[in-house]
MARBA-3410 file (N, C-alpha, C, O; in Angstrom, 1 decimal):
202
76.8,128.2,38.0,76.7,129.7,37.7,75.3,130.2,38.2,74.3,129.5,38.1 ~ 75.3,131.5,38.6,74.1,132.1,39.0,73.2,132.3,37.8,73.7,132.6,36.7 ~ 71.9,132.2,38.0,70.9,132.4,36.9,70.4,133.8,37.0,70.0,134.3,38.0 ~ 70.4,134.4,35.8,69.9,135.8,35.7,70.5,136.7,36.7,69.9,137.7,37.2 ~ 71.8,136.5,37.0,72.5,137.4,37.8,72.2,137.3,39.3,72.7,138.1,40.1
71.4,136.2,39.7,71.1,136.0,41.1,71.8,134.9,41.7,71.8,133.8,41.1 ~ 72.6,135.0,42.8,73.3,133.9,43.3,72.4,132.9,43.9,71.3,133.2,44.5 ~ 72.8,131.6,43.8,72.0,130.5,44.4,72.3,130.4,45.9,73.4,130.6,46.3 ~ 71.2,130.1,46.7,71.4,130.1,48.1,70.9,128.7,48.6,69.9,128.2,48.2 ~ 71.8,128.1,49.5,71.5,126.8,50.1,71.0,127.0,51.5,71.0,126.0,52.3
70.7,128.2,52.0,70.3,128.4,53.3,68.9,127.8,53.6,68.0,127.8,52.7 ~ 68.7,127.2,54.8,67.5,126.6,55.2,66.4,127.6,55.5,66.7,128.7,55.9 ~ 65.2,127.2,55.3,64.1,128.1,55.6,64.0,128.3,57.1,64.0,127.3,57.8 ~ 63.9,129.5,57.6,63.8,129.7,59.0,62.5,129.1,59.6,61.5,128.9,58.9 ~ 62.6,128.7,60.9,61.5,128.1,61.6,60.3,128.9,61.6,59.1,128.4,61.6
60.5,130.3,61.6,59.3,131.2,61.7,58.9,131.6,60.4,58.2,132.7,60.3 ~ 59.2,130.9,59.3,58.8,131.3,57.9,57.3,131.0,57.8,56.7,130.2,58.6 ~ 56.6,131.7,56.9,55.2,131.5,56.8,54.8,130.1,56.4,55.5,129.5,55.6 ~ 53.8,129.5,57.1,53.5,128.1,56.9,54.1,127.1,57.8,53.6,126.0,57.9 ~ 55.2,127.5,58.5,55.8,126.6,59.4,55.4,126.9,60.8,55.0,128.0,61.2
55.5,125.9,61.7,55.1,126.0,63.1,56.3,126.3,64.0,57.4,125.9,63.6 ~ 56.2,127.0,65.1,57.3,127.2,66.0,57.8,125.9,66.5,57.0,124.9,66.6 ~ 59.0,125.9,66.9,59.6,124.6,67.4,58.9,124.1,68.6,58.8,122.8,68.7 ~ 58.5,124.9,69.5,57.8,124.4,70.7,56.5,123.7,70.4,56.1,122.7,71.1 ~ 55.8,124.2,69.4,54.5,123.6,69.0,54.8,122.3,68.3,54.1,121.3,68.5
55.9,122.2,67.5,56.2,121.0,66.8,56.6,119.9,67.9,56.3,118.7,67.7 ~ 57.3,120.3,68.9,57.7,119.4,70.0,56.5,118.9,70.7,56.4,117.7,71.0 ~ 55.5,119.7,71.0,54.3,119.3,71.6,53.5,118.3,70.8,53.0,117.3,71.3 ~ 53.4,118.6,69.5,52.7,117.7,68.6,53.4,116.4,68.5,52.7,115.3,68.5 ~ 54.7,116.4,68.5,55.5,115.1,68.4,55.3,114.3,69.7,55.2,113.1,69.7
55.2,115.0,70.9,55.0,114.3,72.1,53.6,113.7,72.2,53.5,112.5,72.6 ~ 52.6,114.4,71.7,51.2,113.9,71.7,51.1,112.7,70.8,50.5,111.7,71.1 ~ 51.7,112.8,69.6,51.7,111.7,68.6,52.4,110.5,69.2,51.9,109.3,69.0 ~ 53.5,110.7,69.9,54.3,109.6,70.5,53.4,108.9,71.6,53.5,107.7,71.7 ~ 52.7,109.7,72.4,51.8,109.1,73.4,50.7,108.2,72.8,50.5,107.1,73.3
50.1,108.7,71.7,49.1,107.9,71.0,49.7,106.6,70.4,49.1,105.6,70.4 ~ 50.9,106.8,69.8,51.5,105.6,69.2,51.9,104.6,70.2,51.7,103.4,69.9 ~ 52.4,105.0,71.3,52.8,104.0,72.4,51.5,103.3,72.9,51.5,102.1,73.2 ~ 50.4,104.1,73.0,49.2,103.5,73.5,48.7,102.4,72.5,48.2,101.4,73.0 ~ 48.8,102.7,71.2,48.4,101.7,70.2,49.3,100.5,70.2,48.8,99.3,70.0
50.6,100.7,70.4,51.5,99.6,70.4,51.3,98.6,71.6,51.6,97.4,71.5 ~ 50.8,99.2,72.7,50.6,98.4,73.9,49.3,97.5,73.8,49.1,96.7,74.7 ~ 48.5,97.8,72.8,47.3,97.0,72.6,47.6,95.6,72.2,48.5,95.3,71.4 ~ 46.9,94.6,72.8,47.0,93.2,72.4,46.3,93.0,71.1,45.5,93.8,70.6 ~ 46.6,91.8,70.5,46.0,91.5,69.2,44.5,91.5,69.3,43.8,91.9,68.4
43.9,90.9,70.4,42.5,90.9,70.5,41.9,92.3,70.7,40.8,92.6,70.1 ~ 42.6,93.2,71.4,42.1,94.6,71.5,42.1,95.3,70.2,41.2,96.0,69.9 ~ 43.1,95.0,69.4,43.2,95.6,68.0,42.0,95.1,67.2,41.4,95.8,66.4 ~ 41.7,93.8,67.3,40.6,93.2,66.5,39.3,93.8,66.9,38.5,94.1,66.1 ~ 39.1,94.0,68.2,37.8,94.6,68.7,37.7,96.1,68.2,36.6,96.5,67.9
38.9,96.8,68.2,38.8,98.2,67.7,38.4,98.2,66.2,37.7,99.1,65.8 ~ 39.0,97.3,65.4,38.6,97.2,64.0,37.1,96.9,63.9,36.4,97.5,63.1 ~ 36.6,95.9,64.6,35.2,95.5,64.5,34.3,96.7,65.0,33.3,97.0,64.4 ~ 34.7,97.4,66.1,34.0,98.6,66.5,33.9,99.7,65.4,32.9,100.3,65.3 ~ 35.0,99.8,64.7,35.1,100.8,63.6,34.1,100.4,62.5,33.6,101.3,61.9
34.0,99.1,62.3,33.1,98.6,61.2,31.6,98.8,61.6,30.8,99.3,60.8 ~ 31.3,98.4,62.8,29.8,98.5,63.2,29.4,100.0,63.4,28.2,100.2,63.5 ~ 30.3,100.9,63.6,30.0,102.3,63.8,29.8,103.1,62.6,29.5,104.3,62.6 ~ 30.0,102.4,61.4,29.9,103.2,60.2,28.4,103.2,59.7,27.7,102.2,60.0 ~ 28.0,104.2,58.9,26.7,104.2,58.4,26.4,103.0,57.4,25.2,102.6,57.3
27.4,102.5,56.8,27.2,101.4,55.9,26.7,100.1,56.6,25.9,99.4,56.1 ~ 27.2,100.0,57.9,26.7,98.8,58.6,25.2,98.9,58.9,24.5,97.9,58.8 ~ 24.8,100.1,59.2,23.3,100.3,59.5,22.6,100.0,58.2,21.5,99.4,58.2 ~ 23.1,100.5,57.1,22.4,100.3,55.8,22.4,98.8,55.4,21.4,98.3,54.9 ~ 23.5,98.1,55.7,23.5,96.6,55.5,22.5,95.9,56.3,21.8,95.0,55.8
22.4,96.3,57.6,21.4,95.6,58.5,20.0,95.9,58.0,19.1,95.0,58.0 ~ 19.7,97.1,57.6,18.4,97.5,57.1,18.0,96.7,55.9,16.9,96.1,55.7 ~ 19.0,96.6,55.0,18.8,95.8,53.7,18.6,94.3,54.0,17.7,93.7,53.5 ~ 19.4,93.8,55.0,19.2,92.3,55.3,17.9,92.0,55.9,17.3,91.0,55.6 ~ 17.4,92.9,56.9,16.1,92.7,57.5,15.0,92.8,56.5,14.1,92.0,56.5
15.1,93.8,55.7,14.0,94.0,54.6,14.0,92.8,53.7,12.9,92.4,53.3 ~ 15.2,92.3,53.3,15.2,91.2,52.3,14.7,89.9,53.0,14.0,89.1,52.4 ~ 15.0,89.7,54.3,14.5,88.6,55.0,13.0,88.6,55.1,12.3,87.6,54.8 ~ 12.4,89.7,55.5,10.9,89.8,55.6,10.3,89.7,54.2,9.3,89.0,54.1 ~ 10.8,90.4,53.2,10.2,90.3,51.9,10.3,88.9,51.3,9.4,88.5,50.7
11.4,88.2,51.6,11.5,86.9,51.0,10.5,85.9,51.7,9.9,85.1,50.9 ~ 10.3,86.0,52.9,9.3,85.2,53.6,7.9,85.5,53.2,7.1,84.6,52.9 ~ 7.6,86.8,53.1,6.2,87.2,52.7,6.0,86.8,51.2,4.9,86.3,50.9 ~ 7.0,86.9,50.4,6.8,86.5,49.0,6.6,85.0,48.9,5.8,84.5,48.1 ~ 7.3,84.2,49.7,7.2,82.8,49.6,5.8,82.4,50.1,5.1,81.5,49.5
5.2,83.0,51.1,3.9,82.7,51.5,2.8,83.1,50.5,1.8,82.4,50.3 ~ 3.1,84.2,49.8,2.1,84.7,48.8,2.0,83.7,47.7,0.9,83.5,47.1 ~ 3.1,83.1,47.3,3.1,82.2,46.1,2.9,80.7,46.6,3.1,79.8,45.8 ~ 2.5,80.5,47.8,2.3,79.2,48.3,3.5,78.3,48.6,3.4,77.1,48.6 ~ 4.6,79.0,48.7,5.9,78.2,48.9,6.1,78.1,50.4,5.5,78.8,51.2
7.1,77.3,50.8,7.5,77.2,52.2,8.3,78.4,52.6,9.4,78.6,52.1 ~ 7.9,79.1,53.7,8.6,80.2,54.2,9.5,79.7,55.4,9.0,79.0,56.3 ~ 10.8,80.0,55.3,11.7,79.5,56.3,11.6,80.2,57.6,12.0,79.7,58.7 ~ 11.0,81.4,57.6,10.7,82.1,58.9,9.4,82.9,58.7,9.5,84.1,58.5 ~ 8.3,82.3,58.8,7.0,83.0,58.6,6.8,84.0,59.8,7.4,83.9,60.9
5.9,84.9,59.6,5.5,85.9,60.7,5.1,85.1,61.9,4.4,84.1,61.8 ~ 5.5,85.6,63.1,6.1,86.9,63.4,7.7,86.9,63.3,8.3,87.6,64.0 ~ 8.2,86.1,62.5,9.7,86.1,62.2,10.5,85.8,63.4,11.3,86.7,63.9 ~ 10.3,84.7,64.0,11.0,84.3,65.2,12.5,84.2,65.0,13.3,84.7,65.9 ~ 12.9,83.6,63.9,14.4,83.5,63.6,15.0,84.9,63.4,16.1,85.1,63.9
14.3,85.8,62.8,14.8,87.1,62.6,15.0,87.9,63.9,16.0,88.5,64.1 ~ 14.0,87.7,64.8,14.1,88.4,66.1,15.3,87.8,66.9,16.0,88.6,67.5 ~ 15.5,86.5,66.9,16.6,86.0,67.6,17.9,86.4,67.0,18.9,86.7,67.7 ~ 18.0,86.5,65.6,19.3,87.0,65.0,19.5,88.4,65.3,20.7,88.8,65.6 ~ 18.5,89.2,65.3,18.7,90.7,65.7,19.1,90.8,67.1,20.0,91.7,67.4
18.5,90.0,68.0,18.9,90.1,69.4,20.4,89.7,69.6,21.1,90.4,70.4 ~ 20.8,88.6,69.0,22.2,88.2,69.1,23.1,89.3,68.5,24.2,89.6,69.0 ~ 22.8,89.8,67.3,23.6,90.8,66.7,23.7,92.1,67.6,24.8,92.7,67.7 ~ 22.6,92.5,68.2,22.6,93.6,69.1,23.5,93.3,70.4,24.2,94.2,70.8 ~ 23.5,92.1,70.9,24.3,91.7,72.0,25.8,91.8,71.7,26.5,92.4,72.4
26.1,91.2,70.6,27.5,91.2,70.2,28.0,92.6,69.8,29.1,93.0,70.1 ~ 27.2,93.4,69.2,27.5,94.8,68.8,27.8,95.6,70.1,28.8,96.4,70.2 ~ 26.9,95.5,71.1,27.1,96.2,72.4,28.4,95.8,73.1,29.1,96.6,73.6 ~ 28.7,94.5,73.1,29.9,94.0,73.7,31.1,94.5,73.0,32.1,94.9,73.6 ~ 31.1,94.5,71.7,32.3,95.0,70.9,32.5,96.4,71.2,33.7,96.9,71.4
31.4,97.3,71.2,31.6,98.7,71.4,32.1,99.0,72.8,33.0,99.8,73.0 ~ 31.6,98.2,73.8,32.0,98.4,75.2,33.5,98.1,75.4,34.2,98.7,76.1 ~ 33.9,97.0,74.8,35.3,96.5,74.9,36.2,97.6,74.2,37.3,97.9,74.8 ~ 35.9,98.0,73.1,36.7,99.1,72.4,36.7,100.4,73.1,37.7,101.1,73.2 ~ 35.5,100.7,73.8,35.4,102.0,74.5,36.3,101.9,75.8,36.8,103.0,76.2
36.4,100.8,76.4,37.3,100.6,77.5,38.7,100.9,77.2,39.4,101.6,78.0 ~ 39.1,100.5,76.0,40.5,100.8,75.6,40.7,102.3,75.4,41.7,102.9,75.7 ~ 39.7,103.0,74.8,39.7,104.4,74.6,39.7,105.2,75.9,40.3,106.2,76.1 ~ 38.9,104.6,76.9,38.9,105.3,78.2,40.2,105.3,78.9,40.6,106.2,79.6 ~ 41.0,104.2,78.6,42.4,104.2,79.2,43.2,105.4,78.7,44.0,106.0,79.4
43.1,105.6,77.4,43.8,106.8,76.8,43.3,108.1,77.4,44.0,109.0,77.6 ~ 41.9,108.2,77.5,41.4,109.4,78.1,41.8,109.6,79.5,42.1,110.8,79.9 ~ 41.9,108.5,80.3,42.4,108.7,81.7,43.9,109.1,81.7,44.3,109.9,82.6 ~ 44.7,108.6,80.8,46.0,109.1,80.7,46.1,110.6,80.3,47.0,111.3,80.9 ~ 45.3,111.0,79.4,45.2,112.5,79.1,44.9,113.3,80.3,45.5,114.3,80.6
43.8,112.9,81.1,43.4,113.6,82.2,44.5,113.7,83.3,44.7,114.7,83.9 ~ 45.2,112.6,83.5,46.3,112.6,84.4,47.4,113.5,84.0,48.0,114.2,84.8 ~ 47.7,113.5,82.7,48.7,114.4,82.2,48.3,115.9,82.3,49.2,116.7,82.7 ~ 47.1,116.2,82.1,46.6,117.6,82.2,46.7,118.0,83.7,47.1,119.1,84.0 ~ 46.3,117.1,84.6,46.4,117.4,86.0,47.8,117.6,86.5,48.1,118.6,87.2
48.7,116.8,86.0,50.1,117.0,86.4,50.7,118.3,85.9,51.4,119.0,86.5 ~ 50.4,118.6,84.6,50.8,119.8,84.0,50.2,121.1,84.7,50.9,122.1,84.9 ~ 49.0,121.0,85.1,48.3,122.1,85.9,49.0,122.3,87.2,49.3,123.4,87.6 ~ 49.3,121.2,87.9,50.0,121.3,89.2,51.4,121.9,89.1,51.8,122.7,89.8 ~ 52.1,121.4,88.0,53.4,121.9,87.8,53.4,123.4,87.4,54.3,124.1,87.8
52.4,123.8,86.6,52.3,125.2,86.2,52.0,126.1,87.4,52.6,127.2,87.6 ~ 51.2,125.6,88.3,50.9,126.3,89.6,52.1,126.5,90.4,52.3,127.5,91.0 ~ 52.9,125.4,90.5,54.1,125.5,91.3,55.1,126.4,90.7,55.8,127.2,91.4 ~ 55.2,126.4,89.4,56.1,127.4,88.7,55.7,128.8,88.9,56.5,129.7,89.2 ~ 54.4,129.1,88.9,53.8,130.4,89.1,54.1,130.9,90.5,54.5,132.0,90.7
53.9,130.0,91.5,54.2,130.3,92.9,55.7,130.6,93.1,56.0,131.6,93.8 ~ 56.5,129.9,92.4,58.0,130.1,92.6,58.4,131.4,91.9,59.2,132.1,92.4 ~ 57.8,131.7,90.8,58.0,133.0,90.1,57.6,134.2,91.0,58.4,135.2,91.1 ~ 56.5,134.1,91.6,56.0,135.2,92.5,56.9,135.3,93.7,57.2,136.4,94.1 ~ 57.4,134.2,94.2,58.3,134.2,95.4,59.6,134.9,95.0,60.1,135.7,95.8
60.1,134.6,93.8,61.4,135.2,93.4,61.2,136.7,93.1,62.1,137.5,93.5 ~ 60.1,137.1,92.6,59.8,138.5,92.4,59.7,139.2,93.7,60.1,140.4,93.8 ~ 59.1,138.6,94.7,59.0,139.2,96.0,60.3,139.4,96.6,60.6,140.4,97.3 ~ 61.2,138.4,96.5,62.6,138.5,97.0,63.3,139.6,96.3,64.0,140.4,96.9 ~ 63.1,139.7,95.0,63.8,140.8,94.2,63.3,142.1,94.6,64.1,143.1,94.7
62.0,142.3,94.9,61.4,143.5,95.3,62.0,144.0,96.7,62.2,145.1,96.9 ~ 62.2,143.0,97.6,62.7,143.3,98.9,64.2,143.7,98.8,64.7,144.5,99.6 ~ 64.9,143.1,97.8,66.4,143.4,97.7,66.7,144.7,97.0,67.8,145.2,97.2 ~ 65.8,145.2,96.2,66.1,146.4,95.4,65.9,147.6,96.3,64.8,147.8,96.9 ~ 66.9,148.4,96.5,66.8,149.6,97.4,65.9,150.6,96.8,65.3,151.5,97.6
65.7,150.7,95.5,64.9,151.7,94.9,63.4,151.4,95.0,62.6,152.3,94.7 ~ 63.0,150.2,95.4,61.6,149.9,95.5,61.2,149.9,96.9,61.8,149.3,97.8 ~ 60.1,150.6,97.2,59.6,150.6,98.6,59.3,149.2,99.1,58.7,148.4,98.5 ~ 59.8,148.9,100.3,59.6,147.6,100.9,58.3,147.6,101.7,58.2,147.8,102.9 ~ 57.2,147.3,100.9,55.9,147.3,101.5,55.4,145.8,101.6,55.9,144.9,100.9
54.5,145.6,102.5,54.0,144.2,102.7,52.8,144.0,101.8,51.8,144.8,101.8 ~ 52.8,143.0,101.0,51.7,142.6,100.1,51.3,141.2,100.5,51.9,140.2,100.2 ~ 50.2,141.2,101.3,49.7,139.9,101.8,49.2,139.0,100.7,49.4,137.8,100.7 ~ 48.6,139.6,99.7,48.1,138.7,98.6,49.2,138.1,97.8,49.1,136.9,97.4 ~ 50.3,138.9,97.5,51.5,138.3,96.8,52.1,137.2,97.7,52.6,136.2,97.2
52.2,137.5,99.0,52.8,136.5,99.9,52.0,135.2,99.9,52.6,134.1,99.9 ~ 50.7,135.3,99.8,49.8,134.1,99.8,50.0,133.4,98.5,50.0,132.1,98.4 ~ 50.0,134.1,97.4,50.2,133.5,96.0,51.5,132.9,95.9,51.7,132.0,95.0 ~ 52.5,133.3,96.6,53.9,132.7,96.5,53.9,131.3,97.1,54.9,130.6,96.9 ~ 52.9,131.0,97.9,52.9,129.6,98.5,52.2,128.6,97.6,51.1,128.9,97.1
52.9,127.6,97.3,52.3,126.5,96.4,51.2,125.8,97.0,51.3,125.5,98.2 ~ 50.1,125.6,96.3,48.9,125.0,96.9,49.1,123.5,97.0,49.8,122.9,96.2 ~ 48.5,122.9,98.1,48.6,121.5,98.3,47.5,120.8,97.5,46.3,121.1,97.8 ~ 47.8,119.9,96.5,46.7,119.3,95.7,45.7,118.5,96.6,44.5,118.6,96.2 ~ 46.2,117.8,97.6,45.2,117.1,98.4,44.3,118.0,99.2,43.1,117.7,99.3
44.8,119.1,99.7,44.0,120.0,100.4,42.9,120.6,99.5,41.7,120.8,99.9 ~ 43.3,120.9,98.2,42.4,121.5,97.3,41.3,120.4,96.9,40.1,120.8,96.8 ~ 41.7,119.2,96.8,40.8,118.1,96.5,39.8,117.9,97.6,38.6,117.7,97.4 ~ 40.3,117.9,98.9,39.4,117.8,100.0,38.4,119.0,100.1,37.2,118.8,100.4 ~ 38.9,120.2,99.8,38.0,121.3,99.8,36.9,121.2,98.7,35.7,121.6,98.9
37.3,120.7,97.5,36.3,120.5,96.5,35.3,119.5,96.8,34.1,119.7,96.6 ~ 35.7,118.4,97.5,34.8,117.3,97.9,33.8,117.9,98.9,32.6,117.6,98.8 ~ 34.3,118.6,99.9,33.4,119.2,100.9,32.4,120.2,100.3,31.3,120.3,100.7 ~ 32.9,121.0,99.4,32.1,122.0,98.7,30.9,121.3,97.9,29.8,121.7,98.0 ~ 31.3,120.3,97.2,30.3,119.6,96.4,29.3,118.9,97.2,28.1,118.8,96.9
29.8,118.3,98.3,28.9,117.6,99.3,27.9,118.6,99.9,26.7,118.3,100.0 ~ 28.4,119.8,100.3,27.5,120.8,100.9,26.5,121.3,99.9,25.3,121.5,100.2 ~ 26.9,121.4,98.6,26.0,121.9,97.6,24.9,120.8,97.3,23.8,121.2,97.1 ~ 25.4,119.6,97.3,24.4,118.5,97.1,23.4,118.4,98.2,22.2,118.2,97.9 ~ 23.8,118.6,99.4,22.9,118.6,100.6,21.9,119.7,100.5,20.7,119.6,100.8
22.4,120.9,100.1,21.5,122.1,100.0,20.5,121.8,98.9,19.3,122.2,99.0 ~ 20.9,121.2,97.8,20.0,121.0,96.7,18.9,119.9,97.1,17.8,120.1,96.7 ~ 19.4,118.9,97.8,18.4,117.9,98.3,17.4,118.6,99.3,16.2,118.3,99.2 ~ 17.9,119.5,100.1,16.9,120.2,101.0,15.9,121.0,100.3,14.8,121.1,100.6 ~ 16.4,121.7,99.2,15.5,122.6,98.4,14.5,121.7,97.7,13.3,122.0,97.6
14.9,120.5,97.2,14.0,119.7,96.5,13.0,119.1,97.4,11.8,119.0,97.1 ~ 13.4,118.7,98.6,12.5,118.1,99.6,11.5,119.2,100.0,10.3,118.9,100.2 ~ 11.9,120.5,100.2,11.0,121.5,100.6,10.0,121.8,99.5,8.8,122.1,99.8 ~ 10.4,121.8,98.2,9.4,122.0,97.1,8.4,120.9,97.0,7.3,121.1,96.7 ~ 8.9,119.7,97.3,8.0,118.5,97.2,7.0,118.5,98.3,5.9,118.0,98.2
7.4,119.1,99.5,6.4,119.1,100.6,5.4,120.2,100.5,4.4,120.2,101.3 ~ 5.5,121.1,99.6,4.5,122.2,99.5,3.3,121.7,98.7,2.4,122.5,98.5
END
């Protein structure tokens, strides 16, 4: 029975209701999440272990633990010397220096191995962005080409020549654009070197 004279409704909340995201945004989020999930699933057990270790050594607690361990080591040795006891690592603390060097070496190796794994995901993102940019440029060129054809076919629109629209209707060649960028950067680098050499000779 309806409550207070109001009928009960089983209708679903529309996608554009307040607080909900449009379907295209939800699809994009799902695709990005799937890409990250597949990247993590392709990781080997050793790569996962290095990622966990890198996460541990990158926390502030790890730095605090190292600081406490070094301070305790030095204080323990100095205290032993003060009371005439045998110090296991008297100044200049050779064992401590060796331990710190080994710890730094392993920490650097762990971070570099984990970073290499993250760089693979970054390269995948850059390739995806590049492919989407090229595809978007091709779609834009095709849209302009279709609009130009429509303009020529409509008798009510004056048939004038638009050189800029005709040029934009042609899809750009990615390799040609890349070669032009390389040449431009090389020329700019040579100019900068020439300016630097000229200033140095003054």
